[in-house]
KEMI-510562 format. One record per residue: residue in one letter; y, x, z of N, C-alpha, C, O in turn; residue number from 1. Coordinates in nm, 3 decimals. Layout:
N
R | A | Y | X | Z | Y | X | Z | Y | X | Z | Y | X | Z | NUM .
...
! end
This chain:
167
R | M | 0.041 | 1.311 | 4.632 | 0.060 | 1.225 | 4.510 | 0.147 | 1.077 | 4.598 | 0.116 | 1.011 | 4.697 | 1 .
R | E | 0.243 | 1.074 | 4.520 | 0.293 | 0.921 | 4.550 | 0.271 | 0.830 | 4.414 | 0.264 | 0.853 | 4.294 | 2 .
R | Q | 0.262 | 0.715 | 4.498 | 0.188 | 0.612 | 4.417 | 0.309 | 0.528 | 4.394 | 0.412 | 0.506 | 4.456 | 3 .
R | V | 0.234 | 0.475 | 4.235 | 0.407 | 0.426 | 4.173 | 0.380 | 0.288 | 4.187 | 0.281 | 0.233 | 4.138 | 4 .
R | Q | 0.502 | 0.212 | 4.278 | 0.508 | 0.070 | 4.312 | 0.471 | 0.014 | 4.097 | 0.510 | 0.050 | 3.986 | 5 .
R | M | 0.394 | -0.071 | 4.147 | 0.387 | -0.172 | 4.077 | 0.496 | -0.240 | 4.005 | 0.477 | -0.300 | 3.899 | 6 .
R | D | 0.599 | -0.231 | 4.057 | 0.716 | -0.304 | 3.994 | 0.834 | -0.235 | 3.937 | 0.934 | -0.285 | 3.886 | 7 .
R | E | 0.798 | -0.082 | 3.958 | 0.852 | 0.022 | 3.901 | 0.868 | 0.022 | 3.751 | 0.777 | 0.058 | 3.677 | 8 .
R | E | 0.966 | -0.013 | 3.712 | 0.994 | 0.088 | 3.527 | 0.921 | 0.236 | 3.483 | 0.929 | 0.350 | 3.527 | 9 .
R | I | 0.848 | 0.176 | 3.379 | 0.784 | 0.297 | 3.278 | 0.808 | 0.317 | 3.215 | 0.756 | 0.229 | 3.146 | 10 .
R | Y | 0.884 | 0.401 | 3.122 | 0.928 | 0.433 | 2.993 | 0.789 | 0.503 | 2.902 | 0.729 | 0.588 | 2.968 | 11 .
R | Q | 0.754 | 0.486 | 2.814 | 0.652 | 0.562 | 2.766 | 0.719 | 0.645 | 2.631 | 0.767 | 0.574 | 2.543 | 12 .
R | M | 0.721 | 0.766 | 2.617 | 0.757 | 0.889 | 2.536 | 0.672 | 0.907 | 2.450 | 0.557 | 0.863 | 2.459 | 13 .
R | V | 0.737 | 1.005 | 2.309 | 0.660 | 1.054 | 2.251 | 0.751 | 1.181 | 2.280 | 0.874 | 1.184 | 2.278 | 14 .
R | S | 0.645 | 1.306 | 2.314 | 0.764 | 1.445 | 2.343 | 0.748 | 1.528 | 2.233 | 0.632 | 1.534 | 2.191 | 15 .
R | F | 0.860 | 1.617 | 2.152 | 0.805 | 1.700 | 2.126 | 0.900 | 1.868 | 2.170 | 0.992 | 1.885 | 2.250 | 16 .
R | I | 0.832 | 1.964 | 2.082 | 0.938 | 2.104 | 2.143 | 1.040 | 2.122 | 1.992 | 0.991 | 2.115 | 1.880 | 17 .
R | L | 1.193 | 2.147 | 2.019 | 1.272 | 2.141 | 1.922 | 1.351 | 2.311 | 1.954 | 1.442 | 2.314 | 2.036 | 18 .
R | N | 1.310 | 2.437 | 1.887 | 1.407 | 2.616 | 1.938 | 1.350 | 2.561 | 2.102 | 1.433 | 2.491 | 2.158 | 19 .
R | E | 1.237 | 2.582 | 2.173 | 1.180 | 2.583 | 2.222 | 1.228 | 2.496 | 2.349 | 1.205 | 2.546 | 2.459 | 20 .
R | E | 1.300 | 2.355 | 2.342 | 1.316 | 2.237 | 2.438 | 1.254 | 2.164 | 2.435 | 1.212 | 2.154 | 2.320 | 21 .
R | E | 1.199 | 2.068 | 2.520 | 1.152 | 1.965 | 2.496 | 1.222 | 1.864 | 2.523 | 1.313 | 1.869 | 2.606 | 22 .
R | F | 1.188 | 1.745 | 2.449 | 1.276 | 1.670 | 2.398 | 1.164 | 1.491 | 2.395 | 1.054 | 1.465 | 2.346 | 23 .
R | G | 1.227 | 1.438 | 2.445 | 1.151 | 1.290 | 2.487 | 1.211 | 1.163 | 2.371 | 1.333 | 1.155 | 2.359 | 24 .
R | V | 1.129 | 1.074 | 2.294 | 1.223 | 0.928 | 2.216 | 1.093 | 0.886 | 2.253 | 0.980 | 0.935 | 2.268 | 25 .
R | D | 1.174 | 0.732 | 2.268 | 1.085 | 0.642 | 2.325 | 0.969 | 0.577 | 2.171 | 0.988 | 0.562 | 2.050 | 26 .
R | I | 0.838 | 0.551 | 2.274 | 0.753 | 0.543 | 2.158 | 0.804 | 0.424 | 2.086 | 0.806 | 0.430 | 1.963 | 27 .
R | L | 0.844 | 0.322 | 2.142 | 0.856 | 0.191 | 2.054 | 0.959 | 0.227 | 1.910 | 0.987 | 0.151 | 1.817 | 28 .
R | K | 0.995 | 0.348 | 1.930 | 1.061 | 0.372 | 1.820 | 1.064 | 0.465 | 1.715 | 1.139 | 0.515 | 1.631 | 29 .
R | V | 0.894 | 0.464 | 1.778 | 0.771 | 0.573 | 1.646 | 0.719 | 0.547 | 1.601 | 0.636 | 0.509 | 1.683 | 30 .
R | Q | 0.668 | 0.520 | 1.479 | 0.582 | 0.418 | 1.383 | 0.435 | 0.565 | 1.371 | 0.318 | 0.548 | 1.403 | 31 .
R | E | 0.473 | 0.645 | 1.338 | 0.358 | 0.715 | 1.268 | 0.414 | 0.912 | 1.321 | 0.533 | 0.944 | 1.321 | 32 .
R | I | 0.357 | 0.961 | 1.340 | 0.356 | 1.087 | 1.323 | 0.296 | 1.222 | 1.206 | 0.178 | 1.233 | 1.242 | 33 .
R | I | 0.308 | 1.279 | 1.143 | 0.211 | 1.342 | 1.018 | 0.261 | 1.482 | 1.046 | 0.347 | 1.531 | 1.118 | 34 .
R | K | 0.175 | 1.524 | 0.963 | 0.195 | 1.697 | 0.947 | 0.270 | 1.718 | 0.832 | 0.285 | 1.634 | 0.743 | 35 .
R | M | 0.329 | 1.855 | 0.835 | 0.427 | 1.864 | 0.726 | 0.380 | 1.871 | 0.578 | 0.313 | 1.959 | 0.525 | 36 .
R | V | 0.431 | 1.755 | 0.525 | 0.424 | 1.772 | 0.363 | 0.503 | 1.859 | 0.272 | 0.586 | 1.942 | 0.307 | 37 .
R | E | 0.462 | 1.827 | 0.133 | 0.585 | 1.925 | 0.059 | 0.694 | 1.829 | 0.083 | 0.659 | 1.715 | 0.115 | 38 .
R | L | 0.856 | 1.861 | 0.069 | 0.872 | 1.752 | 0.082 | 1.023 | 1.758 | -0.136 | 1.075 | 1.857 | -0.188 | 39 .
R | T | 1.026 | 1.668 | -0.162 | 1.168 | 1.692 | -0.249 | 1.274 | 1.662 | -0.191 | 1.295 | 1.577 | -0.105 | 40 .
R | R | 1.355 | 1.751 | -0.250 | 1.490 | 1.762 | -0.203 | 1.577 | 1.693 | -0.357 | 1.553 | 1.707 | -0.477 | 41 .
R | V | 1.677 | 1.621 | -0.283 | 1.795 | 1.517 | -0.298 | 1.926 | 1.597 | -0.343 | 1.989 | 1.686 | -0.286 | 42 .
R | P | 1.945 | 1.532 | -0.470 | 2.095 | 1.625 | -0.508 | 2.190 | 1.549 | -0.410 | 2.170 | 1.430 | -0.382 | 43 .
R | N | 2.269 | 1.603 | -0.371 | 2.379 | 1.544 | -0.289 | 2.362 | 1.468 | -0.135 | 2.436 | 1.395 | -0.069 | 44 .
R | A | 2.225 | 1.525 | -0.115 | 2.236 | 1.462 | -0.013 | 2.296 | 1.565 | 0.107 | 2.295 | 1.684 | 0.074 | 45 .
R | P | 2.347 | 1.535 | 0.244 | 2.371 | 1.545 | 0.327 | 2.320 | 1.678 | 0.402 | 2.197 | 1.673 | 0.406 | 46 .
R | D | 2.363 | 1.784 | 0.458 | 2.265 | 1.897 | 0.425 | 2.160 | 1.900 | 0.537 | 2.054 | 1.959 | 0.517 | 47 .
R | F | 2.183 | 1.841 | 0.652 | 2.094 | 1.839 | 0.762 | 1.972 | 1.709 | 0.725 | 1.899 | 1.672 | 0.817 | 48 .
R | V | 1.957 | 1.640 | 0.572 | 1.879 | 1.602 | 0.526 | 1.808 | 1.720 | 0.432 | 1.874 | 1.774 | 0.344 | 49 .
R | E | 1.622 | 1.770 | 0.465 | 1.574 | 1.820 | 0.369 | 1.554 | 1.762 | 0.287 | 1.595 | 1.811 | 0.182 | 50 .
R | G | 1.485 | 1.632 | 0.275 | 1.495 | 1.589 | 0.129 | 1.363 | 1.465 | 0.149 | 1.348 | 1.435 | 0.268 | 51 .
R | V | 1.285 | 1.403 | 0.069 | 1.304 | 1.314 | 0.116 | 1.087 | 1.318 | 0.054 | 1.038 | 1.401 | -0.022 | 52 .
R | I | 1.021 | 1.218 | 0.113 | 0.831 | 1.228 | 0.139 | 0.810 | 1.073 | 0.062 | 0.890 | 0.981 | 0.078 | 53 .
R | N | 0.716 | 1.065 | -0.004 | 0.625 | 0.982 | -0.012 | 0.560 | 0.933 | 0.069 | 0.464 | 1.008 | 0.087 | 54 .
R | L | 0.553 | 0.802 | 0.166 | 0.441 | 0.750 | 0.288 | 0.414 | 0.672 | 0.247 | 0.481 | 0.571 | 0.267 | 55 .
R | R | 0.250 | 0.663 | 0.126 | 0.253 | 0.560 | 0.067 | 0.319 | 0.430 | 0.078 | 0.323 | 0.326 | 0.143 | 56 .
R | G | 0.388 | 0.515 | -0.059 | 0.449 | 0.392 | -0.167 | 0.640 | 0.381 | -0.137 | 0.725 | 0.383 | -0.226 | 57 .
R | R | 0.667 | 0.370 | 0.023 | 0.793 | 0.402 | 0.103 | 0.836 | 0.535 | 0.044 | 0.750 | 0.622 | 0.034 | 58 .
R | I | 0.955 | 0.557 | 0.005 | 1.020 | 0.716 | 0.019 | 1.077 | 0.703 | 0.131 | 1.119 | 0.594 | 0.169 | 59 .
R | V | 1.087 | 0.837 | 0.213 | 1.124 | 0.808 | 0.390 | 1.274 | 0.947 | 0.370 | 1.215 | 1.055 | 0.364 | 60 .
R | P | 1.377 | 0.964 | 0.362 | 1.422 | 1.069 | 0.446 | 1.374 | 1.148 | 0.546 | 1.318 | 1.091 | 0.640 | 61 .
R | V | 1.387 | 1.296 | 0.546 | 1.352 | 1.385 | 0.603 | 1.451 | 1.489 | 0.660 | 1.496 | 1.586 | 0.599 | 62 .
R | I | 1.482 | 1.443 | 0.822 | 1.580 | 1.503 | 0.882 | 1.542 | 1.599 | 0.880 | 1.423 | 1.605 | 0.848 | 63 .
R | D | 1.627 | 1.759 | 0.919 | 1.619 | 1.848 | 0.986 | 1.644 | 1.857 | 1.139 | 1.751 | 1.917 | 1.141 | 64 .
R | L | 1.608 | 1.831 | 1.278 | 1.687 | 1.750 | 1.381 | 1.786 | 1.896 | 1.417 | 1.901 | 1.910 | 1.458 | 65 .
R | R | 1.667 | 2.003 | 1.377 | 1.775 | 2.140 | 1.394 | 1.923 | 2.208 | 1.399 | 2.004 | 2.257 | 1.478 | 66 .
R | K | 1.888 | 2.159 | 1.166 | 2.058 | 2.141 | 1.160 | 2.112 | 2.072 | 1.244 | 2.196 | 2.121 | 1.320 | 67 .
R | R | 2.079 | 1.951 | 1.251 | 2.115 | 1.785 | 1.287 | 2.179 | 1.849 | 1.381 | 2.299 | 1.835 | 1.357 | 68 .
R | F | 2.160 | 1.918 | 1.485 | 2.175 | 1.967 | 1.640 | 2.257 | 2.122 | 1.611 | 2.307 | 2.183 | 1.706 | 69 .
R | G | 2.262 | 2.158 | 1.510 | 2.320 | 2.292 | 1.497 | 2.219 | 2.391 | 1.551 | 2.281 | 2.497 | 1.566 | 70 .
R | L | 2.159 | 2.399 | 1.569 | 2.015 | 2.462 | 1.638 | 2.006 | 2.546 | 1.515 | 2.032 | 2.515 | 1.399 | 71 .
R | P | 1.952 | 2.687 | 1.575 | 1.925 | 2.855 | 1.464 | 1.818 | 2.767 | 1.375 | 1.766 | 2.686 | 1.451 | 72 .
R | S | 1.770 | 2.755 | 1.250 | 1.668 | 2.768 | 1.184 | 1.534 | 2.788 | 1.232 | 1.539 | 2.859 | 1.332 | 73 .
R | G | 1.417 | 2.757 | 1.204 | 1.238 | 2.785 | 1.233 | 1.205 | 2.777 | 1.104 | 1.260 | 2.742 | 1.000 | 74 .
R | E | 1.066 | 2.834 | 1.149 | 0.952 | 2.899 | 1.061 | 0.902 | 2.732 | 1.057 | 0.928 | 2.655 | 1.150 | 75 .
R | V | 0.853 | 2.707 | 0.977 | 0.715 | 2.610 | 0.909 | 0.612 | 2.646 | 0.944 | 0.582 | 2.746 | 0.878 | 76 .
R | D | 0.492 | 2.606 | 1.054 | 0.443 | 2.632 | 1.104 | 0.293 | 2.503 | 1.101 | 0.296 | 2.382 | 1.079 | 77 .
R | K | 0.207 | 2.572 | 1.125 | 0.050 | 2.472 | 1.139 | 0.138 | 2.326 | 1.223 | 0.147 | 2.207 | 1.195 | 78 .
R | N | 0.191 | 2.411 | 1.335 | 0.246 | 2.267 | 1.492 | 0.331 | 2.189 | 1.383 | 0.302 | 2.070 | 1.370 | 79 .
R | T | 0.443 | 2.245 | 1.294 | 0.520 | 2.153 | 1.258 | 0.489 | 2.076 | 1.220 | 0.397 | 2.081 | 1.138 | 80 .
R | R | 0.568 | 1.916 | 1.271 | 0.518 | 1.766 | 1.223 | 0.634 | 1.717 | 1.203 | 0.733 | 1.783 | 1.235 | 81 .
R | I | 0.652 | 1.544 | 1.122 | 0.775 | 1.508 | 1.093 | 0.717 | 1.356 | 1.155 | 0.606 | 1.306 | 1.135 | 82 .
R | V | 0.834 | 1.300 | 1.237 | 0.823 | 1.231 | 1.377 | 0.853 | 1.100 | 1.247 | 0.940 | 1.158 | 1.181 | 83 .
R | I | 0.835 | 0.989 | 1.190 | 0.834 | 0.928 | 1.126 | 0.805 | 0.779 | 1.217 | 0.712 | 0.708 | 1.255 | 84 .
R | A | 1.024 | 0.792 | 1.226 | 1.122 | 0.642 | 1.302 | 1.087 | 0.536 | 1.252 | 1.025 | 0.529 | 1.146 | 85 .
R | S | 1.132 | 0.416 | 1.338 | 1.255 | 0.359 | 1.298 | 1.407 | 0.406 | 1.324 | 1.425 | 0.464 | 1.431 | 86 .
R | V | 1.506 | 0.392 | 1.249 | 1.649 | 0.427 | 1.322 | 1.724 | 0.283 | 1.257 | 1.707 | 0.267 | 1.136 | 87 .
R | N | 1.799 | 0.188 | 1.325 | 1.799 | 0.090 | 1.334 | 1.715 | 0.022 | 1.185 | 1.605 | -0.027 | 1.205 | 88 .
R | D | 1.759 | 0.023 | 1.072 | 1.709 | -0.088 | 0.986 | 1.654 | -0.009 | 0.850 | 1.634 | -0.063 | 0.742 | 89 .
R | L | 1.633 | 0.146 | 0.885 | 1.566 | 0.271 | 0.797 | 1.461 | 0.328 | 0.882 | 1.464 | 0.359 | 1.001 | 90 .
R | V | 1.363 | 0.334 | 0.790 | 1.257 | 0.434 | 0.836 | 1.296 | 0.537 | 0.855 | 1.398 | 0.532 | 0.787 | 91 .
R | V | 1.293 | 0.703 | 0.930 | 1.288 | 0.855 | 0.844 | 1.287 | 0.919 | 0.946 | 1.290 | 0.901 | 1.068 | 92 .
R | G | 1.281 | 1.011 | 0.863 | 1.142 | 1.084 | 0.941 | 1.211 | 1.227 | 1.011 | 1.295 | 1.274 | 0.934 | 93 .
R | F | 1.199 | 1.298 | 1.123 | 1.237 | 1.421 | 1.146 | 1.152 | 1.494 | 1.206 | 1.067 | 1.478 | 1.293 | 94 .
R | L | 1.195 | 1.588 | 1.135 | 1.154 | 1.742 | 1.131 | 1.176 | 1.801 | 1.309 | 1.287 | 1.822 | 1.358 | 95 .
R | V | 1.003 | 1.824 | 1.403 | 1.000 | 1.902 | 1.487 | 0.890 | 2.018 | 1.499 | 0.786 | 2.025 | 1.433 | 96 .
R | D | 0.930 | 2.098 | 1.590 | 0.809 | 2.213 | 1.558 | 0.722 | 2.181 | 1.608 | 0.620 | 2.197 | 1.542 | 97 .
R | K | 0.705 | 2.124 | 1.736 | 0.592 | 2.066 | 1.758 | 0.595 | 1.908 | 1.811 | 0.702 | 1.852 | 1.836 | 98 .
R | V | 0.440 | 1.827 | 1.826 | 0.517 | 1.676 | 1.908 | 0.367 | 1.730 | 1.993 | 0.258 | 1.756 | 1.943 | 99 .
R | R | 0.409 | 1.734 | 2.143 | 0.354 | 1.764 | 2.279 | 0.305 | 1.657 | 2.359 | 0.257 | 1.671 | 2.471 | 100 .
R | E | 0.316 | 1.580 | 2.313 | 0.224 | 1.435 | 2.415 | 0.292 | 1.303 | 2.425 | 0.413 | 1.294 | 2.404 | 101 .
R | V | 0.234 | 1.221 | 2.450 | 0.270 | 1.062 | 2.487 | 0.304 | 1.036 | 2.652 | 0.244 | 0.958 | 2.726 | 102 .
R | L | 0.377 | 1.093 | 2.675 | 0.412 | 1.053 | 2.852 | 0.437 | 0.904 | 2.885 | 0.461 | 0.820 | 2.798 | 103 .
R | R | 0.430 | 0.874 | 3.038 | 0.481 | 0.774 | 3.122 | 0.558 | 0.828 | 3.208 | 0.522 | 0.896 | 3.304 | 104 .
R | V | 0.699 | 0.790 | 3.169 | 0.813 | 0.840 | 3.286 | 0.859 | 0.753 | 3.343 | 0.895 | 0.658 | 3.273 | 105 .
R | P | 0.887 | 0.738 | 3.526 | 0.899 | 0.673 | 3.579 | 1.072 | 0.667 | 3.566 | 1.145 | 0.766 | 3.573 | 106 .
R | K | 1.111 | 0.550 | 3.547 | 1.286 | 0.544 | 3.514 | 1.340 | 0.600 | 3.726 | 1.439 | 0.550 | 3.779 | 107 .
R | A | 1.301 | 0.645 | 3.758 | 1.292 | 0.663 | 3.886 | 1.347 | 0.795 | 3.819 | 1.466 | 0.800 | 3.789 | 108 .
R | V | 1.268 | 0.896 | 3.797 | 1.282 | 0.983 | 3.756 | 1.400 | 1.061 | 3.635 | 1.411 | 1.177 | 3.595 | 109 .
R | I | 1.460 | 0.963 | 3.611 | 1.557 | 0.949 | 3.471 | 1.720 | 0.968 | 3.544 | 1.736 | 0.905 | 3.649 | 110 .
R | E | 1.794 | 1.021 | 3.513 | 1.897 | 1.104 | 3.573 | 1.987 | 1.099 | 3.414 | 1.945 | 1.134 | 3.303 | 111 .
R | P | 2.100 | 1.054 | 3.445 | 2.210 | 1.063 | 3.317 | 2.206 | 1.203 | 3.304 | 2.156 | 1.279 | 3.387 | 112 .
R | P | 2.280 | 1.247 | 3.156 | 2.262 | 1.366 | 3.097 | 2.405 | 1.411 | 3.138 | 2.507 | 1.342 | 3.126 | 113 .
R | P | 2.394 | 1.575 | 3.205 | 2.539 | 1.667 | 3.269 | 2.616 | 1.640 | 3.205 | 2.619 | 1.520 | 3.180 | 114 .
R | D | 2.744 | 1.741 | 3.126 | 2.840 | 1.738 | 3.096 | 2.760 | 1.866 | 2.949 | 2.784 | 1.849 | 2.830 | 115 .
R | L | 2.674 | 1.977 | 3.001 | 2.667 | 2.074 | 2.929 | 2.498 | 2.057 | 2.887 | 2.429 | 2.156 | 2.864 | 116 .
R | T | 2.464 | 1.970 | 2.884 | 2.244 | 1.968 | 2.934 | 2.211 | 2.099 | 2.805 | 2.149 | 2.196 | 2.847 | 117 .
R | T | 2.239 | 2.100 | 2.704 | 2.148 | 2.174 | 2.605 | 2.306 | 2.238 | 2.485 | 2.419 | 2.252 | 2.531 | 118 .
R | S | 2.281 | 2.257 | 2.386 | 2.339 | 2.315 | 2.297 | 2.363 | 2.135 | 2.236 | 2.483 | 2.123 | 2.209 | 119 .
R | I | 2.328 | 2.073 | 2.224 | 2.298 | 1.941 | 2.114 | 2.420 | 1.820 | 2.181 | 2.396 | 1.772 | 2.291 | 120 .
R | H | 2.483 | 1.799 | 2.143 | 2.583 | 1.704 | 2.190 | 2.535 | 1.606 | 2.222 | 2.444 | 1.543 | 2.167 | 121 .
R | T | 2.639 | 1.567 | 2.387 | 2.557 | 1.491 | 2.459 | 2.577 | 1.321 | 2.446 | 2.538 | 1.240 | 2.530 | 122 .
R | D | 2.642 | 1.292 | 2.333 | 2.651 | 1.170 | 2.267 | 2.457 | 1.119 | 2.242 | 2.407 | 1.017 | 2.289 | 123 .
R | Y | 2.391 | 1.213 | 2.167 | 2.245 | 1.204 | 2.125 | 2.187 | 1.156 | 2.251 | 2.120 | 1.054 | 2.266 | 124 .
R | I | 2.222 | 1.250 | 2.348 | 2.097 | 1.186 | 2.469 | 2.098 | 1.120 | 2.566 | 2.173 | 1.196 | 2.627 | 125 .
R | T | 2.076 | 1.024 | 2.651 | 2.042 | 0.889 | 2.668 | 2.026 | 0.947 | 2.870 | 2.080 | 0.886 | 2.962 | 126 .
R | G | 1.961 | 1.042 | 2.881 | 1.926 | 1.142 | 3.002 | 1.862 | 1.216 | 3.005 | 1.826 | 1.257 | 2.894 | 127 .
R | V | 1.802 | 1.290 | 3.135 | 1.743 | 1.366 | 3.158 | 1.573 | 1.317 | 3.235 | 1.583 | 1.199 | 3.270 | 128 .
R | A | 1.461 | 1.361 | 3.261 | 1.349 | 1.302 | 3.280 | 1.282 | 1.458 | 3.383 | 1.209 | 1.549 | 3.342 | 129 .
R | K | 1.355 | 1.433 | 3.555 | 1.252 | 1.554 | 3.573 | 1.146 | 1.477 | 3.612 | 1.140 | 1.375 | 3.681 | 130 .
R | L | 1.015 | 1.583 | 3.526 | 0.910 | 1.595 | 3.561 | 0.801 | 1.742 | 3.668 | 0.827 | 1.844 | 3.732 | 131 .
R | D | 0.735 | 1.700 | 3.646 | 0.681 | 1.775 | 3.779 | 0.691 | 1.913 | 3.754 | 0.694 | 1.948 | 3.872 | 132 .
R | D | 0.700 | 2.040 | 3.679 | 0.685 | 2.163 | 3.614 | 0.826 | 2.179 | 3.504 | 0.845 | 2.292 | 3.457 | 133 .
R | R | 0.913 | 2.079 | 3.469 | 0.955 | 2.088 | 3.349 | 1.080 | 2.000 | 3.333 | 1.079 | 1.902 | 3.408 | 134 .
R | L | 1.177 | 2.008 | 3.262 | 1.296 | 1.891 | 3.169 | 1.225 | 1.806 | 3.091 | 1.106 | 1.818 | 3.065 | 135 .
R | L | 1.318 | 1.695 | 3.042 | 1.240 | 1.641 | 2.954 | 1.374 | 1.538 | 2.864 | 1.385 | 1.418 | 2.887 | 136 .
R | I | 1.455 | 1.604 | 2.776 | 1.587 | 1.595 | 2.767 | 1.577 | 1.439 | 2.676 | 1.532 | 1.466 | 2.564 | 137 .
R | I | 1.601 | 1.314 | 2.688 | 1.564 | 1.178 | 2.641 | 1.696 | 1.187 | 2.548 | 1.812 | 1.201 | 2.586 | 138 .
R | L | 1.644 | 1.173 | 2.406 | 1.733 | 1.144 | 2.267 | 1.726 | 0.948 | 2.255 | 1.644 | 0.869 | 2.299 | 139 .
R | D | 1.850 | 0.928 | 2.177 | 1.886 | 0.788 | 2.153 | 1.867 | 0.783 | 1.992 | 1.970 | 0.777 | 1.925 | 140 .
R | L | 1.741 | 0.784 | 1.929 | 1.742 | 0.826 | 1.774 | 1.857 | 0.728 | 1.711 | 1.910 | 0.784 | 1.615 | 141 .
R | E | 1.903 | 0.616 | 1.733 | 2.009 | 0.547 | 1.720 | 2.129 | 0.636 | 1.692 | 2.173 | 0.668 | 1.582 | 142 .
R | R | 2.178 | 0.673 | 1.829 | 2.313 | 0.732 | 1.779 | 2.284 | 0.899 | 1.717 | 2.380 | 0.974 | 1.737 | 143 .
R | I | 2.195 | 0.947 | 1.664 | 2.188 | 1.096 | 1.618 | 2.233 | 1.021 | 1.457 | 2.275 | 1.098 | 1.371 | 144 .
R | L | 2.225 | 0.917 | 1.434 | 2.285 | 0.932 | 1.273 | 2.421 | 0.773 | 1.309 | 2.410 | 0.668 | 1.372 | 145 .
R | M | 2.544 | 0.841 | 1.223 | 2.689 | 0.766 | 1.292 | 2.649 | 0.664 | 1.144 | 2.580 | 0.673 | 1.043 | 146 .
R | A | 2.719 | 0.591 | 1.192 | 2.743 | 0.460 | 1.013 | 2.729 | 0.531 | 0.862 | 2.672 | 0.503 | 0.757 | 147 .
R | S | 2.819 | 0.644 | 0.912 | 2.850 | 0.665 | 0.741 | 2.690 | 0.786 | 0.706 | 2.658 | 0.806 | 0.589 | 148 .
R | E | 2.632 | 0.834 | 0.789 | 2.555 | 0.899 | 0.732 | 2.448 | 0.830 | 0.737 | 2.353 | 0.889 | 0.686 | 149 .
R | K | 2.419 | 0.705 | 0.788 | 2.322 | 0.546 | 0.770 | 2.361 | 0.531 | 0.611 | 2.273 | 0.492 | 0.534 | 150 .
R | Q | 2.453 | 0.553 | 0.577 | 2.520 | 0.485 | 0.417 | 2.489 | 0.574 | 0.341 | 2.451 | 0.549 | 0.227 | 151 .
R | E | 2.499 | 0.724 | 0.399 | 2.460 | 0.834 | 0.331 | 2.313 | 0.802 | 0.291 | 2.294 | 0.781 | 0.171 | 152 .
R | L | 2.189 | 0.794 | 0.390 | 2.075 | 0.782 | 0.379 | 1.988 | 0.668 | 0.309 | 1.870 | 0.645 | 0.283 | 153 .
R | A | 2.096 | 0.618 | 0.295 | 2.082 | 0.475 | 0.221 | 2.085 | 0.486 | 0.070 | 2.030 | 0.409 | -0.010 | 154 .
R | H | 2.182 | 0.627 | 0.034 | 2.191 | 0.631 | -0.089 | 2.115 | 0.691 | -0.149 | 2.086 | 0.661 | -0.265 | 155 .
R | V | 2.045 | 0.830 | -0.059 | 1.950 | 0.908 | -0.079 | 1.775 | 0.861 | -0.126 | 1.683 | 0.902 | -0.196 | 156 .
R | D | 1.807 | 0.750 | -0.038 | 1.679 | 0.694 | -0.099 | 1.703 | 0.576 | -0.195 | 1.604 | 0.506 | -0.217 | 157 .
R | R | 1.804 | 0.547 | -0.248 | 1.792 | 0.479 | -0.388 | 1.808 | 0.641 | -0.485 | 1.728 | 0.651 | -0.578 | 158 .
R | E | 1.904 | 0.761 | -0.463 | 1.877 | 0.828 | -0.589 | 1.711 | 0.912 | -0.573 | 1.659 | 0.973 | -0.667 | 159 .
R | S | 1.644 | 0.894 | -0.424 | 1.511 | 0.958 | -0.440 | 1.423 | 0.869 | -0.579 | 1.378 | 0.915 | -0.685 | 160 .
R | K | 1.423 | 0.671 | -0.503 | 1.356 | 0.645 | -0.625 | 1.369 | 0.637 | -0.752 | 1.278 | 0.600 | -0.826 | 161 .
R | E | 1.491 | 0.674 | -0.793 | 1.547 | 0.670 | -0.977 | 1.473 | 0.845 | -0.970 | 1.390 | 0.861 | -1.059 | 162 .
R | I | 1.486 | 0.928 | -0.909 | 1.396 | 1.049 | -0.964 | 1.242 | 1.085 | -0.945 | 1.158 | 1.163 | -0.990 | 163 .
R | L | 1.257 | 0.962 | -0.834 | 1.079 | 0.981 | -0.895 | 1.049 | 0.889 | -0.963 | 0.931 | 0.902 | -0.993 | 164 .
R | I | 1.109 | 0.760 | -1.026 | 1.113 | 0.690 | -1.188 | 1.125 | 0.786 | -1.283 | 1.025 | 0.778 | -1.354 | 165 .
R | E | 1.208 | 0.886 | -1.327 | 1.179 | 0.986 | -1.364 | 1.063 | 1.066 | -1.480 | 1.015 | 1.068 | -1.594 | 166 .
R | N | 1.069 | 1.146 | -1.293 | 0.924 | 1.162 | -1.320 | 0.815 | 1.137 | -1.316 | 0.733 | 1.210 | -1.373 | 167 .
! end
């Protein structure tokens, strides 16, 4: 095994499984990972927003990454997790099939995404890491939501608070 040079840049990533593919996101964007909880549906929310959760008094919209990426829907099971992340100035939950691990990925093993990496739009992908026995698709959470969708999520947040106050 080669010794990693001390000056080599290392990225820390949270890896997760979605539709049997492995993805990674910058650990600095991830606030926490929670087990699946009951979601409150919000009327007129974008179709990829599954609902909202109350996370210690804060209303957090939850995005189904399968729907967002146009993948077939999956079953919610004991491995399903919500990755709570900071996307620009929003706190958002991302529904994933399973969280795998925290990885230290040397910059040297990351390549730009090929044109047809997966069925997922390549605008969301910043690179592909070649690990020993697998590939890790690196997502840019900032790019997953367009500006108009960020405004819609802010609207979902406001509507959710109104619904919860009424109940």
